[in-house]
N, C-alpha and C positions, 0 to 999 in steps of 0.2 A: 544434393548432399547438404546436410545441415552441419552446424558448428557445435553439435552436442559435445559435452565435456563430461568425462568421468568425474563424478562428484569428489572422489578421493583426491583428485589431482588439482582441484580448484584452490588457488592461492589468494593471499591478500592482494597481490598485484592484479589478478583477474577481477576481484571484487571491486577494488577501489580505483584502479588505474586503467586497465585495458578495456573493460566494458563501460559503455556509456549509453546515453539515451538512444533508444531505437525508435525509428519513425515508420519503418516498413518491415514486414516479417515474411519469412520464406514459405509459410504454409504448413510446416511440419507440426504435427499435433503435440499437445502437452498432456501428459498422463495425469490421472488422479493421484498417483504416487508422487509425482513432481509437485503438484499443488499442495499435497499434504506436507511434503518436505519444506516448502516455502513457509507454511504456517508454523510448523514445528521449530523452525529456526527463528522466525520473527517474534514468536511469543516470548522470547527471552530478552527482548528490549526492555531496559529498565523503565518503570513508570512510578509516579507518585503513589505512595501507599500500596504499591503492587496492584493498582486498580485495573490495569489491562483493559482500557475502554475500546480498543480497536475491534471492529467487526468487519468481516470481509464477505462479499458476494462475488463468486466467480461466475461470470457470464460467458457461456461457451456455445449455447444453442443459437440457431438462426433466429428463433422466436425471441430469445432474450436480447439479442443484438438489435432486433427491430424495435424493441421497446427502448433501448438505451441510446442508440446512435443518433436519433433525431434530437436528443437532449444535449448533445455535445456541440461545441462551437464548430462552425462549418469547416474550419481548417483542421479540425481534429477527427472528423468523421472517417476519412479514408484510412487514417492510421489505425483506428480501432477495427474497422472492417477487415484489415489485413492481418490482425492479430488472432491467433486461435483462442485466446482467453483475454477477457478484460475484467480486471478486478475493480469492484467498487469498494472503496475504503470508507468506513463510516465510524463516527464516534457514538458510543452508547451512553446517553445521558443518564441512564439508570445502571451504570456499571457498579455502583455502590452496593447493589443487592448481593454481589458476590464477595464483598470484603470479609465477611465472617469466615469464608473458606480461603481466599487468597491472602488475607492478612489477619490471621486469627489472633496475633499478639496485640493488635490495635483495637482494644475493646471500645465499643461505642461509636466507631467510625460510621457504620451504616446509619445508626440513629441520628447522628449529627447531620449527615448529608440528606437523610430523609426530609429534614425540615428546612433545607437550604438549597433549593433547586438552581438558583443563580450560580452559586459557588460550584455546585456539581457540574453544571454545563461548562463552566470555564475549565475545570479540572479535566473533564472528559475531552474537550477539544484540544487543549494543550498536549495532553498525553497521547491522544490518538495521532496527532501530528508527529510526535516523537516516535511512536511505533511505526508510522508510515515510512520514516527514513530507514528504520530497521527492516521493514518489509521489502523495500527496494533492494537493499543489500542482500536480503535472503533470496530474492529472485536470482540475483547474480551468483550467489553461493550455490544455488541449485543447478548452475550451468545454463541458465536461461538469460534472456535479455529483457529489460524493462523499459517501458515508455511512459513515465508518469505525466499526468496532465491535470490541470485545474480549470481548464477552459470548458466549463459545462454549466448547465442550468441546475444549480443545487436544489432549488425548491422543486423543480420538475422531477429530478431524480428521486428526491425524498417522497414526493407524492406517488410516483410510479412504483418504487421498489420498497419503500419503508412506511407506507401509509398506516397510521394507527400504532406505530411503534415509537420507541424512544431513540431511534437511530437517526443521525444527521450526517449526510455525505460530506466528505472533505476532499476526496481525490479519486481519480480513476487511473489505473495502471494497466497499460497494454503489456501482455506477456507472451513470449514465444522465442523463436530463434530469428535473430535479425537477418534480413535478406542482404544479398550483395547490394551495396549502395544504399542500405536502409538506415544509415546514420551519417551524420556530418562529421568532418574532422573536429576533434575536441577543441573547444575554445580555451583561451588561456585562463589559468587560475592565478589568484594572487599568491605571491610568495610569502614565506615565513616572515621575512623582514617587513612586509606590508601589512600583515594581518595579526601579528602577534606582538605583545608587549611583555617584556620580562622585567619584573620588579624585584 
């Protein structure tokens, strides 16, 4: 039996408090509709210039996992093998080609970034990371569990999955329904009085 949730019943408590990082999954499949739902929510994460540089590869097949898993840190490989889907999140360093459509009111933005690849790469990476946070919350909002990881060979993943493209990997996220015992008790968080200053 899985812990599938009616999407209409998912609350802020489910998304931010109850669900937390999953390390083992119960084997229940994740549908195409659920993957589409994740992206359709995550795409609304705010980004600079509405540039939306995040790109996602959902790895589901055995062949895809055979390409990906050896590039993960040894301690992360079993986690991804247990997940029905592993998302590779990447920053598109040529995101700016879409700016005439995604930000039509900012005339000349594409042309400015055409001639400044260093600035473009920084904007792409910063905002893809921002979108990655939204992506993880979107997984939870879709009634699923996420196991984000940065322990992998970025250059190897880029060569294997993004060779000849402008995409640069930033994170992998295991996706599915957490197994019994598939996560640890939540570690403490800093309180308001420790992390917030009121001026």
